[in-house]
N, C-alpha and C positions, 0 to 999 in steps of 0.2 A: 504494500500500500504506500503510495507516494504522499509527501507532505511538503509544506513550505520550508524555507531555510531555517535551520535550528542551531547549528554549531556556533555561529558568531554570538548569538544571544546567550548561549550557555557559557561560553568563555568570558563574555562581558560580565555576566552575573558572578562567576567565580572570582574574577579579578576584583570586583567591588567588595566581595566578601573577604577576600584576602587582605584588603586594605583595612578592614575592621576586625582583624584577627583577635585583637585584645578583648573584644566584647564576646567572643565565641564562648569562652569558658563560663562566663556568667549565665548565658542562655542555656548552655548544656547542663549546668548545675541545676538550674530551675527545672528543666525537663526531667532530670534524674530524680529529683526530689518528688515531683508530682507523680511520676510513674511509679516510684517506690511506695508512695503513700496510698495510691489507688489500687495497685496490684501486688504489693509485697516486695520485699527486698531481695528475693531470689531471682537472679537473671535466668535461671534454667526454666522457671515457670512463668515468667513475666516478659512477654515479647516486647512490650513497649519499653521496659527498662533496658532490655538487651540492646535495642536500637539506640537508646540514649547513651548507653555506655560505649557503644561502637563510635558514636559521634565524638565522645570524649577522647577516645583513643586516637581517632583521626585528627583531632585538634591538639594532640600531645598533652592532654590533661593528665597530671600525675595520678597514679592509682589511689594514693592516699586521699586526694580530693574526692574521687568517686566514692570511696568507702565512707567518707565523712558525710557526703550528701545523702547516701542511702540510710545511714544510721540516724541522721537528723530527721529524715522524713518518716521513718518507721517508729519514731518515738523513743529511740535510745538516747537522743540528745534533744534538749529543748531548743526551739527556734521559731522563726517566722513561718507561718502557714501560707503558702501560695495557692491561688485558685486560677483556673483557666477562664478566659473570657474572650469572645470574638466580636470584633467590630467590622462593619461594612460601609462602603461609601463609593463615591464617584470621583475620579480624577479628571485630568484635562481631557476635553472632548468626550466626556461621559464614560471613560474607561473604568472598568470595574476593579475595585480593590478590596481585599480581605486582610485584616490585621489580627493575628492571633497573639494574645498577650498572656502573661502570667503575672499576677499582682497580689499584693497584700492590702491594696486599697483601691477598690474599683472606682470610687469617686474621683480620686486623683488621676487615674489612668484614662477614664473616659474624657475628662476635661483636657488632658494633654493631646489625645487623639483628635478631638473636635477642633482644638486650636490649630493643630497642624493642617487639617483640611481647610479651615477657613482662611488661614494666612497664606496658603500656597495654591489657591485656586480650585480646590475641590469642594465636595459636599458630603458630609457624613450622612449615611442612610440608616434605615431601620433594620432590625434583624430580618434576614432573608431577602433583603432588597437586591443583592447581587449574587448571593451564594448559589442560586439556581444556575448560574452561568459557569459553574466549576464542578469538577468531579473529584471526589475524595478517592485517591487511588495510589498505587505504587508506581514509581517512575524510575526507569534506569536508562541512561543515555550513554551510548558508545561512540567513540571517536570515528570520524570518517576513515575508511580503510579496514574496519573490523569486518569479519566474514558475516555477511547478512544471512547466508544459508545456515551457518552454525548457530547464530543467535536465535534465529527463528525456530529452528528444530528444538533446541534446548529449552527455550523460554515457553513455547506453547506446550511442550510435553510436561513442563513443571507447573502449568496452570495460568500462564499469562493470558490476558484478554486480547492483546493486539501487539503487533510489531510494525512500526512505521519507519520507512526509509525516507529521509528528507532529501530535498534537492541537492544539498551540499554534502551528502554522504553520511551524515550522522544517523545513527540507528536508535530509535526510541522504543523501549519496551514498556507497555502499560499492563498493570496487574490489578486485580482486586486488592484493596489495602490489606485484607486478611491473608492474602497469598504472597505478599511482597517478600517476606523473608525466605520462603521456600524457593521462589523463583531466583532471588539473588544468590542463594547458596548453590543452586543447581548451575547457574551461569559461572560462578566463581570456580565451582568444581570442574567445569569444562575449560578452565583457563581464560574465561572472559570476565574482565574487570571493568565495570562501568566508571565513567568519569563523574557522573551524577547518579546517586542511588538513594532514594528517599521516598517516604510516604508524604504526599503533597496534595494540594488543591490545584488541579490542572484546569486551565481555562478551556472551554469548549471551542471558542473562536478567538483569535487574536486580532487586535487593532493595530495597524501599522502607523507609526508616528515618526515624523521627521522635523528637522529645523527647530523653531522656537517651541512648538508643542512638545517635542521629545525632550527638550532641555527642561521645560517647566515640569513635565511629568516626572523626570528623573529627580528633580529637586524635591518634589513632594514625596516620592518614594524614599529618598535618602533621609528626609526628616522623620518620616514614620518609622523607618528601620532603626534610627538612632535613639528613639524614645527608650527610656530605661526599662520599661516593662514589655517591650515588644519581643516576641519570639520569632515570628515569621510574618512576612508580607507577601501575599499572592496577588497577581494582577493579570490583566489580559492585554497589556500594551507591549507591542514589539517595537523597541526603541532603536532608532538609527544611532550608531556609535559616533 
């Protein structure tokens, strides 16, 4: 199945994330704590915690930090209790944006998110106002040059929903979010390591943006991503570099 250009956007996103590497540990720690609080501190029986710990390893988080976060969340240490909250809104040109946060003060967080939208040309929406334009799923993206035949064979056998080959050669595997780990493990077992591997909110349709609109949209996204309580920002804007 063919699709529009993918690789440039993936690399652009990774580059911007690398610039903010110092913030990664904070976000991963929150995810570890929430996952452990909701599903227990055993990575063998808690898939969400297992994925969070993998993110920590990928970000070179010390093992002691990981253990501390699990202990704190499961009641072995006293500490702040975080809860998950999702906000939705519209960016430049009506582009859809979802912001997933973890916070110990929802009043503060919603005020900060609303302020970011207002100041940078967006509009905060109500619950469900844009989420219908996204699919909660597993996503793995392989670099151009990866064997399409091998990816397709392994992924579909392991339970993937679709394998999309984009115009620039990038290969995207989509899975039910519940099957993400099984598909990822099967692909890695076959020697296929994805550049991006995550459970995400994937936009059904992308909006191409160039020039001033792209710059304004990127600014809004940067501000939202830099909020202290933000974990992830999902959107449907394909931005010109």
